[in-house]
N, C-alpha and C positions, 0 to 999 in steps of 0.2 A: 250440239248442232254449231259451226263454228260460224262466229261473228270477227265484221269486221271489228277496226280497232277504231274505226272513226263512230259509232255506230254504241257505241259500252256509255252507260254513265257514271256518273263516281262512286256508285255504287259496284257498283257488275265489277267495278277496276282493280276496287278494293279486293274482288272476289276470285281473282286470276290462281290457277293454278301451274296451269299447262307449259306457263309461258308461251315465244313465239312457237309457231308451224309451219313452214312454209309462209312467211309474211302473213298466218290468220293467228287470232287469239284466238284460246277454246273455252271458253268459262263454267265450269263447273261450279255449281250451287252446291253439292253436296259435301265438298270438301270443305271440313274447316279450313279460315286463317290459321294463319301456326300461331299467331299468340290464342288461339283459343282455346290448344293445346298443351300449354302449358295448365302445371297449376296455377289457382288464381293468387295467391299470396308474391308467386314469382312473376303474371303477369301484371300486375297492380305494381310492383317494384320494378319492372322494366320502364310502364309505361310511366311513371309516376321522377324521377329524377336519374336518368340517363349517364351511364359509366362513362365517364372521358380517360381518350389514351394519355396518361402522359408525356410520354415519346411524340405523340403527334399532335398531341394540343402544344407541348416545345419549339416544334418547330414551325410549327404556325407563328405562334410568332419571333419565336428568332425570324419570320423568313422576312414578317412587314417589318420586324425593325431594322434586319440588314438593308432590305431592299427600300427599308426610307433613307436609310443612310445612305447607301448609295447613288438617291439619287439627288439626296445633300453634296455630299464629294462633287459629280456632274454639275450640280451647280457652282460649288463651288471653281469648278476647272473651267466652264467654259464663262466665267465671269457676272455671272448672275446673280448670285447668291448676296454681295452687298446689298445691289437697288431692291432685290425684295425684302432683304430684312427690314432693312429704312423703311419699305412701303408697311409691312406689319409692324413698325412699331410706331411708325403715324400713325397709322388707322384703328391704331389703341391707347393714342394722347400719351404714347412716351415718345419719349426726345433719345433718338439714337444715338448711345454712345461709345457699342460697339462697332470693331472693322475685322472683315471676315482678312484672314494674310491667305495669302498664295496658295494661292492651289501645290502639293505633295504625297505622290503616287503611295508613300511611304505608308503615309497618318491617313490616308483615305485610306489604303485597305488594316490598317487596325482597329480603325473607327467601325467599319466594316465589321471586320469580327468580332470584335469586342459586345458590340450591340448586337448582335445576331447573338452570340453566345451567352448572354445578359440577358435575353431573350428566350433562346430556350427554356433557362435554367427558374427562371420565371412560368414561364408557359408548364414547365415541367412541377414547380411548387403550385400551382394554382390545381390545376387535375387533382392533382395527391391531397389535397385539402377538401375539394368540390367531392373526387370520391368515399372522406373519410367523417362526411359529414351526417348525421344522422338524420335517417329518412321521418317526416313526421310521424308521434305517432297517434296522431285521429285517426288516420287513416288505417296503425295496425297494419303498419309496412314495414318486412324482415326481407332481410337478403344476405344470409350464410357467403353468399360465394363473391362480397367487392375486394378488389385489392386493396 
């Protein structure tokens, strides 16, 4: 029997099988959840420690670091970087001793590219290390298809 999505409980929502059909959701409690059809060892490995895709992790960290340095370059360009730095030093009980130099577009581009590249490499490396960590022995998990 079709059920409107607002009438679903959390338990019902996890049991959805067919997805959306003309604005209604077909709840099929007889169809097992996809993880229930996996072998037990594979299901436990999937739930225990997710595999992190190295390129996606690298892109995520590269975007965050490159974006934060793009913001810093903008602050330098509009003249807000020095007052911000002075404020941050002072609230940390440090006498400001650094001076922000004049904005240069070439330097800003290089800053953003280098930090984004370093973020990519770091994210990629962390994901590779994470995926190589052994599973907890107490749960008897093994996953031979890990990258």
